Each structure stands twice: as C-alpha cells, then as structure tokens.
C-alpha positions as CSV (number, residue, x, y, z in Angstrom):
1,X,82.4,0.4,-77.7
2,X,80.9,2.9,-75.2
3,X,78.9,5.9,-76.4
4,X,78.3,9.3,-74.9
5,X,75.4,11.8,-75.4
6,X,76.7,15.3,-75.6
7,X,74.0,17.9,-74.6
8,X,73.7,21.6,-75.3
9,X,70.9,23.4,-73.3
10,X,68.9,26.3,-74.7
11,X,66.4,28.2,-72.7
12,X,63.8,30.8,-73.5
13,X,61.1,31.5,-76.1
14,X,63.5,30.9,-79.0
15,X,65.0,27.7,-77.5
16,X,63.4,25.3,-80.1
17,X,64.7,27.3,-83.1
18,X,68.1,27.7,-81.6
19,X,68.5,24.0,-80.8
20,X,67.4,23.0,-84.3
21,X,69.8,25.5,-85.8
22,X,72.6,24.2,-83.5
23,X,71.9,20.6,-84.8
24,X,72.6,21.8,-88.4
25,X,76.0,23.1,-87.3
26,X,76.7,19.8,-85.4
27,X,76.0,17.8,-88.6
28,X,78.3,20.1,-90.6
29,X,81.1,19.8,-88.0
30,X,81.1,16.0,-87.8
31,X,81.2,15.8,-91.6
32,X,84.2,18.2,-91.8
33,X,86.0,16.5,-89.0
34,X,85.1,13.0,-90.1
35,X,83.7,11.9,-86.8
36,X,81.1,9.2,-86.5
37,X,77.9,10.6,-84.9
38,X,75.2,8.1,-84.0
39,X,72.4,10.6,-83.9
40,X,71.9,14.3,-83.7
41,X,68.5,15.4,-82.4
42,X,66.5,18.0,-80.6
43,X,64.9,17.1,-77.3
44,X,62.2,19.3,-75.9
45,X,62.2,19.1,-72.1
46,X,59.7,22.0,-71.7
47,X,58.4,24.9,-73.7
48,X,61.3,27.0,-72.4
49,X,64.0,24.3,-72.2
50,X,65.2,22.5,-75.3
51,X,68.4,20.5,-75.9
52,X,70.5,19.7,-78.9
53,X,72.0,16.3,-78.5
54,X,74.6,14.2,-80.3
55,X,75.6,10.6,-79.6
56,X,79.3,9.8,-80.3
57,X,81.9,7.2,-79.5
58,X,83.6,7.7,-76.1
59,X,87.0,7.9,-77.9
60,X,85.9,11.2,-79.5
61,X,84.7,12.9,-76.3
62,X,87.9,14.8,-75.5
63,X,88.2,16.3,-79.0
64,X,84.5,17.2,-79.1
65,X,84.5,18.8,-75.6
66,X,87.5,20.9,-76.5
67,X,86.0,22.1,-79.9
68,X,82.3,22.3,-79.2
69,X,82.0,22.9,-75.5
70,X,78.8,20.9,-74.7
71,X,77.0,21.9,-71.5
72,X,76.9,18.3,-70.2
73,X,77.1,14.7,-71.2
74,X,76.0,11.3,-70.2
75,X,76.9,7.7,-71.0
76,X,74.5,5.9,-73.3
77,X,73.8,2.3,-72.3
C-alpha cells in the first residue's frame, strides 16, 4: 500500500512552536476521524522554516486534503 507524506510549512521566529502545536491537532484529528497515521513529526529545515508532517495511506489523501489543507505532499517509498 502506497504512503504519502502531507506537509504543512511554517515560517518565522515562531515556526518551531507553531509546527509542534499543529502536530498536536493532527494527532487529535486522526483519532477522532479514525484514520491510520504512520507518523506525525516536526522537521526543522532551517531556523526560520519548520514543517509539521504526517504520513498516511494513499487512500486517505483526498479526505485529508479536503479537511486539513496541507501545503504540499510527497510519496513515501
């Protein structure tokens, strides 16, 4: 089964805190909606650019895109 990494970008001096807080809400959302999330994490690309990421099954992508509006996504191999 294919997997996709959904990515939300946060920029600026509060990016780390904002991305970490966003991950809390992602965890709550997948629990409520009963979606299987492989991992939810924070990835620091630079001091001023941090991402919240979630890996999900490809079959859940359309639903998640409509509900949570990720900034971008990529296939996970």
